[in-house]
N, C-alpha and C positions, 0 to 999 in steps of 0.2 A: 477362401472364396473360390479360388481357381479350381481347387479339388472338388468343390461342391458342384460346379457347373461342368466339370470335365466330362466329355462324352455326350453332353446334351446338345442336340443339333440347333444351330442358329443362336446360341448364347455364348458370349465372350465377356471377359472381365478385363478392365483396364484400370490401373491405379496411377494417380499423379499426386505429387506433394503440393500443397497449397499453404502459403504463409509459414514456411519452415523457418524456425529460429533456433539457434543454439541456446542452451540455458546460460543465464548470466553466471559469472564466476566471481567469487569474492577476491578483490584485489587488496594489496597492502594499503592500509589507511581506511578501508571500509569498516573495520571492526568497531571504530568509534561510532559510526553511524548506526551500525547494526545493534550495538549495545544500548545506545540511547533509545532507539525505537523499541527494543525488547523491554527495557525498563518502563518506558511510557505505556506500552501495551498492557503490562501487568496492572497498571493503575486504571487505565481507561476501559480496557476490554476484560480485565480480571482473568487473563489467561496468558500463558506463555506462547509466543509466536516463534516459529522456527526460522533459521537462516538457511534458505535453500535456493538453489537455482531453478527457476521455472521457465520452461521454453515458451514464453509468450512473445508475440511479435509486438514490441514496444520500442519507442524511440530511445528510451533509457538504455537499452542494450547497446546502442551505438556509442554512448559515452564509455560504457564498460569496455567495449571492443577497442576503443582508443586509449585505454589505460587510465581512465578517470574513475576513482572509487565511486560506485553508484549503488544505491539501494532503492528498491521499489517497495513502498509500504502502501498497499491498496486496501480500499474498502472491500468487503465481501461482495460478490461471490468470488471464489478462487479459481474458477475456470471460465473460459470463453463461452462454453456451452451454457453454464448456469446464468451468465450475464446476457445471453443472447448476443454475444460479442460480434463486432464487425457487421452488424445488421442495422437496419433503420430504427429498430426499437431496442437498441442496446440499453441496459438499465443497471442501476444500483439503488438499493434502498436508502432513503434519506438518513435514517438512523445509523446505518453502516457508514455512510459518508461523514456524518457528524462525529462518530467515535474515532474514525481514522484521522480526521482533522485534529481532534483533541490530542491524539497520540503524537502527531507531528509537531504541534505547538509545544507540548511538554518536552519532546526530544530536543527541539531547537533551543528551548530555554536552558536545558542542561548543557548542551554543546556550547552555548554562548556564555556559559558560566554565570548566569543570572540568578545565583542562589538567593540574593537578597529579594528577588522578585518572586519567591516561592508563593507569596500570597496571591500573586497574579495567577499562577498555575492552579492554586486551590479554588480561586474564583471561577476560572474557566471550567473546572470540573462541575461547578454548581450553576452552569449556564450564565455566567457573568460575561461582560464585554470589556475589552481593554480600551481605555481612552487616555492617551497622552501620559502614560506612566502611572495613572491611577486606575482604579477598578470601579466600574459602574455595574452593580449587580442588576439582575432582571427586575428587582423592585425599585431601582433608581437610586438607591443610597450610594454615595461616593465614599470610597475609602482609599487610603494610601497604603502601598505595600510596605 
């Protein structure tokens, strides 16, 4: 840009960084979190999700900088610009939020070794709700895992 305006009288260009953040890095211990979320995303999103450092300004990066294994699994969109981020009308599509939430539930279930509750996970995928160790489907029928 400076070259584009060089020599033009009365025009100058100034740059300043706003909300600069270093990409998060994968710490020892985070591979379990990453693996669980990637496996869950294959089920809910039907796609592979990468493990990558994204330079977003988020509080989660503070945990990472302090040495706490941290993973951000967010609903789409993937950039601040697409989300209209850090503005009054920042947004995310409800369907994207729903799918991301399902991914986190499945990942936590796997991390907590609740293999016997796989029926709960299956019910969640079909829009059921969890109630005290049993599953209530959207039709209201109650089942035990």
